[in-house]
LUMBAMAR-592538 format. One record per residue (C-alpha): residue number from 1; chain; z, x, y. Coordinates in pm, whole numbers, padded with zeros to 5 digits. Layout:
NODE   k c      Z      X      Y
NODE NUM A      Z      X      Y
...
//
This chain:
NODE   k c      Z      X      Y
NODE   1 A -00447  27934  07539
NODE   2 A -00770  27996  07718
NODE   3 A -00848  28314  07520
NODE   4 A -00846  28144  07181
NODE   5 A -01112  28248  06934
NODE   6 A -01174  27914  06775
NODE   7 A -01402  27632  06883
NODE   8 A -01369  27263  06841
NODE   9 A -01613  26984  06915
NODE  10 A -01502  26762  07206
NODE  11 A -01638  26412  07274
NODE  12 A -01550  26214  07581
NODE  13 A -01369  25896  07498
NODE  14 A -01430  25704  07821
NODE  15 A -01748  25511  07899
NODE  16 A -01935  25621  08213
NODE  17 A -02062  25313  08402
NODE  18 A -02418  25296  08501
NODE  19 A -02615  25063  08734
NODE  20 A -02936  25059  08928
NODE  21 A -02772  25198  09235
NODE  22 A -02769  25566  09165
NODE  23 A -02525  25656  09446
NODE  24 A -02269  25396  09329
NODE  25 A -02295  25533  08980
NODE  26 A -02240  25894  09094
NODE  27 A -01936  25776  09295
NODE  28 A -01795  25610  08990
NODE  29 A -01764  25938  08809
NODE  30 A -01454  26013  09019
NODE  31 A -01278  25720  08841
NODE  32 A -01355  25823  08488
NODE  33 A -01241  26088  08243
NODE  34 A -01504  26304  08078
NODE  35 A -01581  26658  07965
NODE  36 A -01874  26896  07967
NODE  37 A -01917  27174  07724
NODE  38 A -02077  27487  07872
NODE  39 A -02332  27710  07694
NODE  40 A -02567  27861  07949
NODE  41 A -02479  28203  08091
NODE  42 A -02673  28118  08403
NODE  43 A -02446  27920  08627
NODE  44 A -02668  27722  08855
NODE  45 A -02439  27422  08896
NODE  46 A -02087  27327  08819
NODE  47 A -01955  27102  08552
NODE  48 A -01882  26838  08809
NODE  49 A -02243  26844  08921
NODE  50 A -02360  26794  08558
NODE  51 A -02127  26504  08531
NODE  52 A -02291  26347  08838
NODE  53 A -02638  26390  08680
NODE  54 A -02527  26249  08358
NODE  55 A -02501  25892  08483
NODE  56 A -02843  25884  08636
NODE  57 A -03058  25657  08418
NODE  58 A -03027  25558  08054
NODE  59 A -02746  25447  07840
NODE  60 A -02490  25623  07640
NODE  61 A -02372  25568  07282
NODE  62 A -02056  25651  07098
NODE  63 A -01919  26006  07058
NODE  64 A -02118  26200  07316
NODE  65 A -02294  26230  07653
NODE  66 A -02653  26175  07754
NODE  67 A -02877  26156  08054
NODE  68 A -03195  25956  08069
NODE  69 A -03193  25799  07724
NODE  70 A -02994  25644  07442
NODE  71 A -02815  25836  07172
NODE  72 A -02661  25749  06840
NODE  73 A -02327  25835  06686
NODE  74 A -02196  26165  06568
NODE  75 A -02294  26426  06820
NODE  76 A -02348  26544  07168
NODE  77 A -02707  26555  07292
NODE  78 A -02848  26831  07497
NODE  79 A -02831  26787  07868
NODE  80 A -03092  26968  08067
NODE  81 A -03066  26955  08444
NODE  82 A -03419  27097  08493
NODE  83 A -03584  26758  08418
NODE  84 A -03583  26449  08616
NODE  85 A -03459  26203  08362
NODE  86 A -03295  26422  08098
NODE  87 A -03417  26503  07749
NODE  88 A -03250  26359  07448
NODE  89 A -03398  26430  07107
NODE  90 A -03314  26414  06741
NODE  91 A -03220  26774  06697
NODE  92 A -03523  26990  06739
NODE  93 A -03739  27088  07035
NODE  94 A -04041  26914  06899
NODE  95 A -03903  26562  06899
NODE  96 A -03725  26588  07235
NODE  97 A -03866  26352  07493
NODE  98 A -03757  26149  07793
NODE  99 A -03563  25836  07693
NODE 100 A -03559  25937  07325
NODE 101 A -03305  25851  07058
NODE 102 A -03116  26081  06829
NODE 103 A -02972  26023  06482
NODE 104 A -02632  26091  06341
NODE 105 A -02473  26432  06327
NODE 106 A -02801  26619  06443
NODE 107 A -02712  26659  06802
NODE 108 A -02729  26984  06995
NODE 109 A -02465  27139  07217
NODE 110 A -02419  27006  07564
NODE 111 A -02538  27240  07845
NODE 112 A -02437  27214  08205
NODE 113 A -02579  27543  08326
NODE 114 A -02255  27651  08479
NODE 115 A -02183  27976  08290
NODE 116 A -01890  27848  08083
NODE 117 A -01981  28016  07754
NODE 118 A -01869  27827  07451
NODE 119 A -01584  27677  07650
NODE 120 A -01567  27371  07858
NODE 121 A -01461  27233  08190
NODE 122 A -01243  26916  08156
NODE 123 A -01165  26652  08415
NODE 124 A -00794  26579  08396
NODE 125 A -00642  26227  08425
NODE 126 A -00485  26197  08759
NODE 127 A -00410  25971  09046
NODE 128 A -00728  25881  09231
NODE 129 A -00554  25802  09556
NODE 130 A -00505  26174  09631
NODE 131 A -00865  26285  09577
NODE 132 A -00987  26231  09934
NODE 133 A -01149  26534  10082
NODE 134 A -01251  26701  09755
NODE 135 A -01621  26788  09715
NODE 136 A -01822  26906  09414
NODE 137 A -01937  27270  09388
NODE 138 A -02312  27289  09342
NODE 139 A -02382  27663  09370
NODE 140 A -02215  27970  09261
NODE 141 A -01960  28113  09505
NODE 142 A -01774  28430  09509
NODE 143 A -01417  28508  09612
NODE 144 A -01325  28333  09938
NODE 145 A -01325  28572  10223
NODE 146 A -01077  28383  10446
NODE 147 A -00772  28585  10327
NODE 148 A -00685  28876  10547
NODE 149 A -00727  29233  10424
NODE 150 A -00421  29365  10237
NODE 151 A -00311  29699  10393
NODE 152 A  00070  29697  10337
NODE 153 A  00240  30016  10212
NODE 154 A  00290  30016  09835
NODE 155 A  00564  30186  09632
NODE 156 A  00894  30351  09716
NODE 157 A  00959  30339  10088
NODE 158 A  01303  30480  10142
NODE 159 A  01377  30785  10355
NODE 160 A  01549  30965  10064
NODE 161 A  01333  31205  09873
NODE 162 A  01402  31140  09505
NODE 163 A  01130  31355  09361
NODE 164 A  01268  31550  09058
NODE 165 A  01600  31361  09094
NODE 166 A  01809  31245  08800
NODE 167 A  01788  30886  08689
NODE 168 A  02130  30817  08831
NODE 169 A  01993  30879  09172
NODE 170 A  01744  30600  09133
NODE 171 A  02006  30360  09009
NODE 172 A  02226  30442  09304
NODE 173 A  01960  30291  09528
NODE 174 A  02089  29956  09410
NODE 175 A  02442  30029  09264
NODE 176 A  02578  30256  09539
NODE 177 A  02934  30351  09638
NODE 178 A  02979  30016  09817
NODE 179 A  02903  29836  09489
NODE 180 A  03149  30044  09288
NODE 181 A  03428  30001  09551
NODE 182 A  03371  29623  09563
NODE 183 A  03401  29557  09190
NODE 184 A  03694  29805  09156
NODE 185 A  03901  29649  09433
NODE 186 A  03828  29294  09343
NODE 187 A  03901  29358  08967
NODE 188 A  04244  29507  09061
NODE 189 A  04311  29216  09299
NODE 190 A  04233  28955  09035
NODE 191 A  04439  29137  08773
NODE 192 A  04747  29125  08999
NODE 193 A  04686  28765  09081
NODE 194 A  04661  28678  08716
NODE 195 A  04971  28872  08608
NODE 196 A  05179  28714  08886
NODE 197 A  05059  28365  08798
NODE 198 A  05063  28374  08420
NODE 199 A  05356  28413  08181
NODE 200 A  05242  28656  07918
NODE 201 A  05320  28649  07550
NODE 202 A  05525  28935  07414
NODE 203 A  05235  29092  07226
NODE 204 A  04978  29034  07506
NODE 205 A  04748  29333  07566
NODE 206 A  04774  29247  07941
NODE 207 A  05123  29407  07944
NODE 208 A  04954  29746  07931
NODE 209 A  04735  29682  08242
NODE 210 A  04715  29948  08514
NODE 211 A  04492  29964  08816
NODE 212 A  04133  30075  08748
NODE 213 A  03973  30352  08939
NODE 214 A  03610  30401  09037
NODE 215 A  03548  30671  08773
NODE 216 A  03698  30451  08504
NODE 217 A  03487  30154  08628
NODE 218 A  03180  30372  08588
NODE 219 A  03296  30464  08234
NODE 220 A  03330  30092  08158
NODE 221 A  02974  30033  08282
NODE 222 A  02854  30329  08074
NODE 223 A  02989  30168  07750
NODE 224 A  02843  29844  07877
NODE 225 A  02492  30000  07888
NODE 226 A  02547  30192  07570
NODE 227 A  02601  29864  07382
NODE 228 A  02241  29776  07457
NODE 229 A  02125  30094  07285
NODE 230 A  02352  30044  06981
NODE 231 A  02353  29672  06921
NODE 232 A  02624  29524  06700
NODE 233 A  02716  29166  06628
NODE 234 A  03065  29174  06785
NODE 235 A  03226  29395  07056
NODE 236 A  03500  29482  06825
NODE 237 A  03262  29648  06585
NODE 238 A  03196  29940  06821
NODE 239 A  03562  30051  06755
NODE 240 A  03563  29969  06388
NODE 241 A  03621  30259  06149
NODE 242 A  03381  30152  05873
NODE 243 A  03213  30473  05801
NODE 244 A  02843  30362  05761
NODE 245 A  02840  30209  06111
NODE 246 A  03115  30410  06273
NODE 247 A  03048  30492  06650
NODE 248 A  03330  30730  06748
NODE 249 A  03194  30786  07105
NODE 250 A  03331  30448  07222
NODE 251 A  03687  30533  07117
NODE 252 A  03662  30871  07286
NODE 253 A  03578  30708  07619
NODE 254 A  03804  30406  07622
NODE 255 A  04019  30206  07367
NODE 256 A  03915  29875  07253
NODE 257 A  04200  29699  07417
NODE 258 A  04130  29855  07747
NODE 259 A  03763  29761  07732
NODE 260 A  03847  29398  07644
NODE 261 A  04095  29383  07928
NODE 262 A  03819  29500  08158
NODE 263 A  03599  29220  08041
NODE 264 A  03881  28966  08110
NODE 265 A  03966  29094  08461
NODE 266 A  03630  29206  08609
NODE 267 A  03581  29027  08932
NODE 268 A  03360  29038  09244
NODE 269 A  03532  28820  09508
NODE 270 A  03873  28715  09628
NODE 271 A  03956  28387  09469
NODE 272 A  04183  28288  09751
NODE 273 A  03875  28252  09971
NODE 274 A  03716  27981  09752
NODE 275 A  03625  27651  09908
NODE 276 A  03696  27362  09683
NODE 277 A  03417  27136  09558
NODE 278 A  03337  26854  09789
NODE 279 A  03445  27032  10100
NODE 280 A  03199  27180  10354
NODE 281 A  03107  27535  10272
NODE 282 A  03146  27497  09898
NODE 283 A  02933  27743  09712
NODE 284 A  02865  27706  09343
NODE 285 A  02779  28076  09315
NODE 286 A  03095  28183  09492
NODE 287 A  03204  28401  09202
NODE 288 A  02898  28625  09224
NODE 289 A  02785  28567  09586
NODE 290 A  02889  28914  09710
NODE 291 A  02690  29079  09425
NODE 292 A  02383  28869  09498
NODE 293 A  02395  28928  09869
NODE 294 A  02444  29303  09824
NODE 295 A  02196  29393  09551
NODE 296 A  01899  29145  09567
NODE 297 A  01788  29232  09926
NODE 298 A  01765  29595  09826
NODE 299 A  01496  29508  09565
NODE 300 A  01241  29425  09835
NODE 301 A  01366  29673  10099
NODE 302 A  01322  29976  09870
NODE 303 A  00988  29894  09706
NODE 304 A  00664  29775  09847
NODE 305 A  00464  29553  09615
NODE 306 A  00095  29559  09534
NODE 307 A -00137  29287  09654
NODE 308 A -00081  29072  09340
NODE 309 A  00251  28898  09290
NODE 310 A  00373  28668  09013
NODE 311 A  00639  28405  09019
NODE 312 A  00810  28254  08714
NODE 313 A  01151  28161  08572
NODE 314 A  01378  28375  08354
NODE 315 A  01644  28246  08114
NODE 316 A  02011  28338  08128
NODE 317 A  02227  28201  07853
NODE 318 A  02453  27968  08051
NODE 319 A  02442  27601  08135
NODE 320 A  02362  27427  08466
NODE 321 A  02145  27672  08648
NODE 322 A  01799  27835  08620
NODE 323 A  01684  28154  08785
NODE 324 A  01351  28246  08949
NODE 325 A  01199  28576  09027
NODE 326 A  00903  28721  09210
NODE 327 A  00747  29024  09050
NODE 328 A  00446  29248  09075
NODE 329 A  00231  29316  08774
NODE 330 A  00437  29630  08690
NODE 331 A  00737  29426  08608
NODE 332 A  00933  29515  08929
NODE 333 A  01153  29226  09047
NODE 334 A  01128  29176  09422
NODE 335 A  01319  28849  09474
NODE 336 A  01562  28671  09252
NODE 337 A  01705  28326  09324
NODE 338 A  01912  28070  09145
NODE 339 A  01868  27695  09168
NODE 340 A  02192  27513  09195
NODE 341 A  02088  27174  09325
NODE 342 A  02246  27240  09661
NODE 343 A  01932  27308  09859
NODE 344 A  01893  27074  10146
NODE 345 A  01602  27039  10387
NODE 346 A  01481  26802  10653
NODE 347 A  01139  26712  10499
NODE 348 A  01187  26450  10225
NODE 349 A  00831  26507  10105
NODE 350 A  00902  26859  09998
NODE 351 A  01047  26893  09647
NODE 352 A  01294  27144  09521
NODE 353 A  01032  27369  09359
NODE 354 A  00835  27368  09683
NODE 355 A  01137  27488  09877
NODE 356 A  01216  27756  09616
NODE 357 A  00858  27892  09638
NODE 358 A  00877  27892  10017
NODE 359 A  01208  28080  10019
NODE 360 A  01102  28348  09761
NODE 361 A  00767  28409  09932
NODE 362 A  00894  28414  10288
NODE 363 A  00902  28797  10318
NODE 364 A  00548  28830  10187
NODE 365 A  00348  28555  10362
NODE 366 A  00102  28652  10628
NODE 367 A  00024  28984  10466
NODE 368 A -00270  28915  10237
NODE 369 A -00083  28887  09906
NODE 370 A -00214  28694  09616
NODE 371 A  00054  28497  09421
NODE 372 A  00020  28391  09061
NODE 373 A  00250  28118  08921
NODE 374 A  00283  27874  08647
NODE 375 A  00247  27498  08637
NODE 376 A  00605  27429  08727
NODE 377 A  00553  27560  09081
NODE 378 A  00181  27508  09151
NODE 379 A  00064  27211  09354
NODE 380 A -00193  27140  09619
NODE 381 A  00075  27115  09881
NODE 382 A  00214  27463  09805
NODE 383 A -00142  27603  09790
NODE 384 A -00241  27469  10132
NODE 385 A  00088  27596  10293
NODE 386 A  00040  27944  10157
NODE 387 A -00328  27950  10256
NODE 388 A -00234  27852  10608
NODE 389 A -00005  28163  10607
NODE 390 A -00277  28406  10491
NODE 391 A -00141  28419  10130
NODE 392 A -00362  28344  09837
NODE 393 A -00244  28154  09524
NODE 394 A -00365  28100  09166
NODE 395 A -00180  27920  08895
NODE 396 A -00184  27664  08624
NODE 397 A -00119  27311  08737
NODE 398 A -00020  26979  08582
NODE 399 A -00296  26730  08615
NODE 400 A -00063  26464  08751
NODE 401 A  00032  26668  09056
NODE 402 A  00000  26481  09382
NODE 403 A -00340  26576  09533
NODE 404 A -00511  26693  09226
NODE 405 A -00881  26576  09181
NODE 406 A -01048  26449  08871
NODE 407 A -01343  26689  08857
NODE 408 A -01414  27061  08908
NODE 409 A -01407  27054  09288
NODE 410 A -01317  27233  09614
NODE 411 A -01113  27102  09904
NODE 412 A -01136  27348  10198
NODE 413 A -00969  27667  10047
NODE 414 A -00849  27498  09731
NODE 415 A -01046  27524  09407
NODE 416 A -00954  27304  09106
NODE 417 A -01081  27415  08769
NODE 418 A -01010  27316  08407
NODE 419 A -01116  27559  08141
NODE 420 A -01129  27463  07771
NODE 421 A -01173  27686  07469
NODE 422 A -00930  27557  07200
NODE 423 A -00677  27419  07452
NODE 424 A -00726  27301  07800
NODE 425 A -00595  27513  08091
NODE 426 A -00604  27356  08439
NODE 427 A -00582  27594  08735
NODE 428 A -00557  27568  09114
NODE 429 A -00666  27864  09323
NODE 430 A -00729  27960  09678
NODE 431 A -00866  28307  09606
NODE 432 A -01141  28251  09353
NODE 433 A -01486  28089  09337
NODE 434 A -01644  27929  09032
NODE 435 A -01794  28260  08893
NODE 436 A -01745  28349  08531
NODE 437 A -01702  28677  08347
NODE 438 A -01798  28781  08000
NODE 439 A -01522  28853  07750
NODE 440 A -01538  28980  07397
NODE 441 A -01277  28819  07173
NODE 442 A -01197  28836  06803
NODE 443 A -01324  28564  06568
NODE 444 A -01391  28494  06201
NODE 445 A -01710  28303  06272
NODE 446 A -01947  28600  06234
NODE 447 A -01987  28926  06053
NODE 448 A -01895  29156  06348
NODE 449 A -01555  28988  06389
NODE 450 A -01617  28936  06765
NODE 451 A -01794  28687  06982
NODE 452 A -01872  28684  07349
NODE 453 A -01759  28408  07576
NODE 454 A -01786  28350  07948
NODE 455 A -01452  28273  08112
NODE 456 A -01393  28168  08471
NODE 457 A -01279  28456  08685
NODE 458 A -00964  28266  08800
NODE 459 A -00851  28228  08439
NODE 460 A -00906  28588  08374
NODE 461 A -00710  28696  08677
NODE 462 A -00422  28461  08592
NODE 463 A -00388  28612  08245
NODE 464 A -00397  28965  08391
NODE 465 A -00144  28929  08672
NODE 466 A  00107  28691  08519
NODE 467 A  00200  28967  08270
NODE 468 A  00461  29111  08510
NODE 469 A  00704  28834  08423
NODE 470 A  00695  28892  08049
NODE 471 A  00710  29271  08105
NODE 472 A  01040  29255  08287
NODE 473 A  01186  29016  08040
NODE 474 A  01092  29233  07745
NODE 475 A  01240  29538  07902
NODE 476 A  01571  29372  07997
NODE 477 A  01617  29224  07653
NODE 478 A  01540  29545  07462
NODE 479 A  01804  29785  07560
NODE 480 A  02054  29604  07792
NODE 481 A  02389  29430  07730
NODE 482 A  02335  29205  07424
NODE 483 A  02657  29011  07403
NODE 484 A  02725  28678  07552
NODE 485 A  03024  28645  07781
NODE 486 A  03249  28337  07799
NODE 487 A  03242  28352  08179
NODE 488 A  02918  28231  08351
NODE 489 A  02953  28467  08641
NODE 490 A  02972  28763  08402
NODE 491 A  02637  28669  08261
NODE 492 A  02482  28658  08602
NODE 493 A  02638  28997  08680
NODE 494 A  02486  29135  08357
NODE 495 A  02149  29001  08457
NODE 496 A  02157  29156  08805
NODE 497 A  02261  29496  08658
NODE 498 A  01981  29475  08401
NODE 499 A  01725  29401  08670
NODE 500 A  01857  29695  08878
NODE 501 A  01818  29936  08579
NODE 502 A  01466  29820  08508
NODE 503 A  01365  29845  08878
NODE 504 A  01518  30190  08901
NODE 505 A  01322  30298  08604
NODE 506 A  00991  30171  08756
NODE 507 A  01063  30355  09084
NODE 508 A  01150  30669  08882
NODE 509 A  00809  30660  08702
NODE 510 A  00632  30622  09038
NODE 511 A  00812  30908  09204
NODE 512 A  00793  31142  08907
NODE 513 A  00447  31095  08742
NODE 514 A  00471  31429  08569
NODE 515 A  00825  31367  08417
NODE 516 A  00785  31036  08245
NODE 517 A  01085  30901  08052
NODE 518 A  01102  30587  07840
NODE 519 A  01345  30321  07940
NODE 520 A  01570  30418  07654
NODE 521 A  01594  30782  07753
NODE 522 A  01632  30675  08119
NODE 523 A  01941  30466  08027
NODE 524 A  02084  30749  07817
NODE 525 A  02069  30980  08120
NODE 526 A  02243  30724  08336
NODE 527 A  02521  30682  08077
NODE 528 A  02579  31061  08068
NODE 529 A  02593  31068  08451
NODE 530 A  02837  30776  08466
NODE 531 A  03077  30953  08238
NODE 532 A  03081  31282  08429
NODE 533 A  03412  31354  08591
NODE 534 A  03594  31088  08389
NODE 535 A  03890  31181  08164
NODE 536 A  04037  30923  07932
NODE 537 A  04365  30781  08049
NODE 538 A  04575  30525  07866
NODE 539 A  04896  30363  07950
NODE 540 A  05150  30307  07677
NODE 541 A  05004  30419  07344
NODE 542 A  05126  30541  07011
NODE 543 A  05009  30824  06802
NODE 544 A  05066  31197  06832
NODE 545 A  04952  31433  07099
NODE 546 A  04624  31621  07048
NODE 547 A  04615  31992  06964
NODE 548 A  04425  32221  07197
NODE 549 A  04169  32461  07045
NODE 550 A  04336  32780  06930
NODE 551 A  04691  32628  06942
NODE 552 A  04894  32648  06618
NODE 553 A  05189  32406  06624
NODE 554 A  05534  32505  06502
NODE 555 A  05528  32248  06228
NODE 556 A  05261  32464  06043
NODE 557 A  05446  32798  06063
NODE 558 A  05826  32744  06020
NODE 559 A  06042  32652  05717
NODE 560 A  06082  32282  05711
NODE 561 A  06349  32097  05514
NODE 562 A  06427  31728  05503
NODE 563 A  06775  31621  05607
NODE 564 A  06932  31277  05584
NODE 565 A  06975  31097  05913
NODE 566 A  07164  30795  06028
NODE 567 A  06951  30764  06349
NODE 568 A  06688  30554  06168
NODE 569 A  06401  30739  06337
NODE 570 A  06050  30596  06305
NODE 571 A  05820  30784  06058
NODE 572 A  05578  30983  06270
NODE 573 A  05305  30948  06007
NODE 574 A  05302  30591  05883
NODE 575 A  05441  30408  06189
NODE 576 A  05180  30241  06413
NODE 577 A  05318  30133  06747
NODE 578 A  04989  29981  06857
NODE 579 A  05021  29683  06620
NODE 580 A  05292  29430  06570
NODE 581 A  05507  29491  06259
NODE 582 A  05358  29842  06241
NODE 583 A  05694  30023  06271
NODE 584 A  05826  30210  05969
NODE 585 A  06182  30366  05977
NODE 586 A  06253  30689  05784
NODE 587 A  06571  30796  05616
NODE 588 A  06495  31168  05663
NODE 589 A  06403  31395  05936
NODE 590 A  06262  31754  05950
NODE 591 A  06527  32020  06028
NODE 592 A  06279  32227  06227
NODE 593 A  06059  31963  06399
NODE 594 A  06321  31694  06446
NODE 595 A  06086  31403  06369
NODE 596 A  06144  31112  06130
NODE 597 A  05960  31139  05804
NODE 598 A  05935  30965  05471
NODE 599 A  05991  31194  05177
NODE 600 A  05671  31106  04997
NODE 601 A  05405  31149  05099
NODE 602 A  05458  31173  05478
NODE 603 A  05650  31498  05467
NODE 604 A  05359  31681  05297
NODE 605 A  05100  31514  05509
NODE 606 A  05267  31600  05839
NODE 607 A  05314  31966  05763
NODE 608 A  04951  32035  05671
NODE 609 A  04655  32106  05893
NODE 610 A  04452  31846  05703
NODE 611 A  04657  31566  05850
NODE 612 A  04616  31689  06200
NODE 613 A  04239  31729  06178
NODE 614 A  04115  31437  05981
NODE 615 A  04384  31164  06009
NODE 616 A  04259  30849  06208
NODE 617 A  04379  30836  06561
NODE 618 A  04570  30535  06674
NODE 619 A  04369  30514  06999
NODE 620 A  04062  30408  06811
NODE 621 A  04206  30066  06716
//
């Protein structure tokens, strides 16, 4: 990247043509590929200007650049713009003279007096037909003043006062009562449609389905979030009784079968309203469209961003679609869109990425924002369109983009710059000049372990404000649902919920500066709140009833004798009705309790307190 601490020699590979006509030679620079290494901290001219001076007079040998003289192999001669014909020497100040030669491997570093430190400005290989209108920068220039002053409100902007509120109150800004009602009703609807349509196997867990309620849906979501805090390889492992990794809390809230049925039936839309593919009105995101339309607009309505925005893609583990998001440097997600290939527009010259950028930035143009984006979205066409709408832009750019120049140049409000330290970084900006800033970076080249470089301000700003994308991704991947679903729309739903939780945490930290909570503690508080008011309810289940505190059952106080029975009762201890072939018939029954029991060891186990307290419950299967 641009901040790398290593240095490598760079020699232009293309010959720069020279002739007696100086102006024709200068014009020919636009049709060549070259590079200039920067050393002087005083930026009097740009790298492009130095490139123009380089072809004035003299010839050029292999492996380097010169101005006003010949040079040999093996190095780059010093270029000094303060002389008329250039000075090329053999490696020391004494022997430097106009029109001189230099030997092998004794050259000095090339200086363009542009303030580039030990880094360089490179001229990318591009299409020359699109360079019309670009001019070289000859003097230092500061930030362009064309962009309007940013005076929009920043931060939380709802009428509700959430100061000192619990985390669940902030999450309810996005996942409100309408959200819970929607997924509860549509899940029940889909379950009935499935059960009416499908013929179930005798041992299918779907036989035990009963309609879900809003409190139970919240409990399901609480377990969903809890799995991000306690990550295991498989969902079944959360109900596994293996003592070193036992997590009894999951079984106390919901049985494994019930949770897995939830995962199978959870739905967000009525399938009967789906338009088939190929017909007008078909929507590839039909399965999650109500969730997207409900939650995503709330992100930007509730929170006002700072001046700097960043745009980048995020990855969801499913095929066929990519997602994009617009964020501020804090990691708050303002807009979120998915590309499905269905976007249509009238202008054939506008590509899909241009249209995506236009749609995501529509609510923020004309307000003085500055947008940072990567090379996938940056182009001169997008930059000009945003500049015409009082919106600044800075981003890395591919050199073969239509309209990109070959040298460090400006076209109206657009600045094209290529910075080189170890690797080359090409940027396009409408909000920066060609000024540089000093940076202290780590290196192994000297005793102190640091060296000072001069980096273009546009590169430094890009590295600073593009961090919001990585911040949001890291937060979502740390504590949120880790398991991959078989259904693509469930993965999108998980992503939307994850973004909502992260956004709620950011608003919480802004509204409660004196009560900071980490994202982990914030999620734990949400889980506790979602489980409030919920009592576990199961349909048909085996096992014994629980004993209330202080209650002593009759089986522990009476005289119990086994009697033969012809009723073939199931043994209450060793029979397990939750699994196929788990039934065990007993030849005896207790004369006092009336339950079926095996003589050994079930009779003794059943009539002791130890069995009631420590025996594993059948609901945790």
